[in-house]
Structure formats: structure tokens, C-alpha cells
C-alpha positions, 0 to 999 in steps of 0.5 A: 485822270492824268494822261500818259505820255506817248512818244509823239508828246515827247517830241512836239514837247522836245523844242531846240534852237537848231540855227543859233546851235548850227552857228556856235558851231559853224563859228567854232569849227572855223575856229579850229580849222585855222588853229591846227593850220598855224600850229601845223606851220608853226611845228613844220610837221612832216608827212603823214601818208604814203607819198606818191612821188617823189620830194621835188622843188618847187616855186611857190606864192605863200599861202598856196600849199596846205600839209597832208598832216593839216588836211587829216587834222581839218578832218579828225576836227571837222568830225568831232564836232559835226558829230556832236551836234548830230548827236545832241540835236533834236530835230525840229518841229513844224507846222502840218501844213509844211507838209502837207497841201488841202487836197481841192486847193491846187489853183487854176490856168486860164487861158484863151488866144489874143492880138496885139497891136502896135507893132512896129512892123516886127508882127505876125507877115499875113502874106505868109500867113492867114491864121492871123489875119482870119481874128484881125478880119473878124475883129474890124466887123465886129468894131468897125463894120468894116468889110475885107478880104484876106489880100487887102490885109496881107501887108499888114504886119504890125499884129501878132496873133499870141497864147494869152494864159493866167494863173489863178492861185490856190485861194481862187479868185473874185470878180473883179481881181487882177492878175498878171498875162503872161503872152507869148506869139504864135505867129510868125512876129519878131517882136512885141516890143511897144505892142497891147493887147487887145482885149481876150475872154480867158476860159478855163484849160480844161475843157468840158464835154458840153462846149455850152457850159465853155466859159469866160471867167476874165477878160485881157488887155493893157500894155505889154512888158516885153520879154528881156531876153525873149521879145516874142513873149510878154506879161502884162501887169494886173492885166487880167479881170475876174468876171466870174468866181472861182471858188476852191473848196477841199470838202469831199463829203465830210472829209478831208484829202492831206495830200502829202508835198512830193518830196515827203510822199512815201506810207512810213510818213502817212503813216506817221503824221496820221497817227499824229492826227489821230492822237491830237484829236484824240486830246478832244474826244475824237478818235480815229479820224485820219487812214491813210489812204494811200502813199501819198495822201490822208483822209480826215473825216470831219466829226459832227460836233465840227461841221457847223465849222469846218474850216474852224477845224481844218485851221487848228489842224493844218498849225499840229506842229511835227516833230522833224524826225517823223518825216520818214522819207530817205536821205537825199543828195540832189545834185542841180547840175545847170546853177552848179548847185549840191543840196544833201540831207544831214542823213546822208552818210557815207563809210569809211573810204578813199578816194581820188580825184584827176585834179585834186593835188595835196601839196606839203612842205616840208622844210629841211634846209631852212626854206623861203616861201619863194624856194619850198620844197614841195612833196604832192599826192593824189590822194587822202584818206579820210577817216571816219571815227574811233571806230571802222563802223562808224560812218561820216556826214556827207555834209562834214566831207563836202565841207572840207572840200569846199574849203580847198576850193574842190570844184564842183564836177570834181565834186559830183563826182567824188558823190557818185564814186561813193554811191557806185561803191555802195558807201553812199547811204543815200539817195543822188537825185 
């Protein structure tokens, strides 16, 4: 009996070469912008917007002005082309493993206390603190059977007490595997340059109730590489050697839990993915294997027929294709002020609005009496209207506005201020983070 195509099947079968289309559209936009600008300049177009100040003669260098008519033309072209791209595109499919992780595969961190030796008078001052002197004295007693007291070590500045840690990947670790070690000073040392880490024992960062079970999983030692910006921090390449296996398992009885990545978490997305998993496995006569546990977790039951090879079952599931429009998260704008980066979800839109910015100037050249590049007649305004489409009910993509602002070299802080202003006016359809 032929199986009817469901909406999810239709999504799964839709294919879009999104990157190629995006590249072509981008080239078309830039070509259109150049053509419109040159045409405007050749035609000597006049102003099309209300003047904010009287015409004034102002010398300027060639290419330092943009006409308001050109701006309106460019933004209109930009809007039309991006609208065409968005309305004709189909969401790109991604593997399920791009959106979820398996609970139980969180990785681990091992920690310990160690000593760095061989420092050139940049180590801990044992005169001011005896914290480092205690493990150092214990080391001398254990290794060389040397009895000493803390006062006899007061002038030593060649060692440093350090915190040692290593991150175990989500795939776990086996005996004799090696990993990089991170170390940092705990005492008064000013630099770890030239030092070497003495053998340290690394244990789980979670202390068990029975301390007898708190046993080392790795040892760490070796030459250190100092952080050039912070000499009291360093790494030891391949310095940790596993002495016990750390094995991780995603299985809880006959189930596994799919945990949505934080940026995708939400009941609509969880429900859509559970439905997708159920539909895919229904082709193998398995029904209702997935259910939503909470807004970030989907519990999947392994059918009895698959329990002899549960890893194979999970591997097939993690490669299911997920249409992009099943990821039903709020549209977001993420502003990274530290690195001056604005990331815009293509779904973020804004309603018709007019924006002004203190350091944004749009200047129009009006060559009334045979102007020259050295002495044009200039008219400057501090605001610009941006059309959102033929109908006032239509919205414009914020991504399009950002592209237009970048073309005009609008500073990062001004772009951020414009985004927040649109949000305060309730004109922005999306979240700001």
C-alpha cells in the first residue's frame, strides 16, 4: 500500500542550494547598487526628501557624497532582491545531531594540585607563605628521604604551587590516551617561564561521598608553555596520561535522551523533532518511540528488536534530516559588543519606521551651475526613510537594513543604537541578546 506523503516528508524531500543562490543574489545586489548609483550621478538627480538644512557650498573630495535619491533607490533594490530570495527559498535540511546531543555525553574534567620547578627566582615566596613549602617538604621526604623544616626553605623561589586541570572529551578516554593540561599559579609566583611540572595526580572534579573512591584517573607532568599575555598561566602539551578508562554511555535502561542545544530549546521545536523521529521510525514499523520530556529533552525508547545493537539504532537516528523550518525558535539578533559583531537571524523583520542617528549624514550634490568636484553644492540631512515594500503591511528584513548601513560605513555603535531604537518602538519582530 502506497504511503501518503506527510508535511514532514514534503519538507524532507525539498532541496535548496542555499549558499549558491545567496552568492548569486549578493552579486546581483552589488551590481544593481553600482548601476543605480552611477545612473543617479549621471542624471544629476535632485533631492527627494524634505531638507533639514538650507543648501550650502562645501568643498569635498571626489566620491565623498551619496545622494538621498540614490539611497532610496539602493534600499528599494536591496529590499526587492532579498524579498525575492526569502520568498522563493526552501529551508535547508540538517542532520539531527546538529540540533541535539545525547545525554550522558557531557565530557569530564580532572583536577589536581602540582608543583612547577626550575623557575629563575620567579616562584612562590616561601618566606611570606608556607602553603607551597608544605607539599615541597613532603616531596623531598618522599623522593629523597630528606628531612627539613619550613624555615630552611624560606629563601627558595624556584618552585610554584599550581592548579592542574584537563578536559576529557565527550567521547571519553582510554588508558594511555594523552591530553593537554592547563595550569595556573596558586601562590605568589610571578612567572612560570622556564619551569617544568612535577608529576601530579588528577582526579574527578566531583568529590564522591566516600573519599576512598576518589582515585586518580590520570597523571600530568612535562615542560610547560607559558601564556605570553599571562605568565602565571601555562599549558603542557600532551602532559596528561590516562591511567584508567573513562567510559560514557547515553543509555538509561532501554531509552536515550536527546537534549536540544540551548539555542534551539523550546516546546515547539521539541515537539516537532519528536514527531519527525516518530515518523522516520514508523517506516520500520516502530511507533511512538519518541516523546517530549520537557522543553529541552526528548526521550526515545529503543524498540526490543534494536536492543542487540543500540548504538547502531542511535547512529541512524542522529543522521535523520531535519528541515530548517522545524527549528521553531524566536527570531533573534545577537550583539557581541566585545568583538563588534552583529548576528542577525534572517527571520528578524521590522515594520515601517524612520530612523535618525547623531553621526549619520546623507549628503546630496546638486550641480546647478556647472559644479566641479572641488566646489560642489551640497545639501546634508540627518535622517532617511526606508521603504519596506509596496504595501505598508509588509515588513523589511533587518538583515537588509544592516547590509545597507554597512554599505554606507555606518559605525557599529550607531547600528546597535538603531536596532535598540526599533525594538523600543515595537517595530522590531525579534529578540535582542
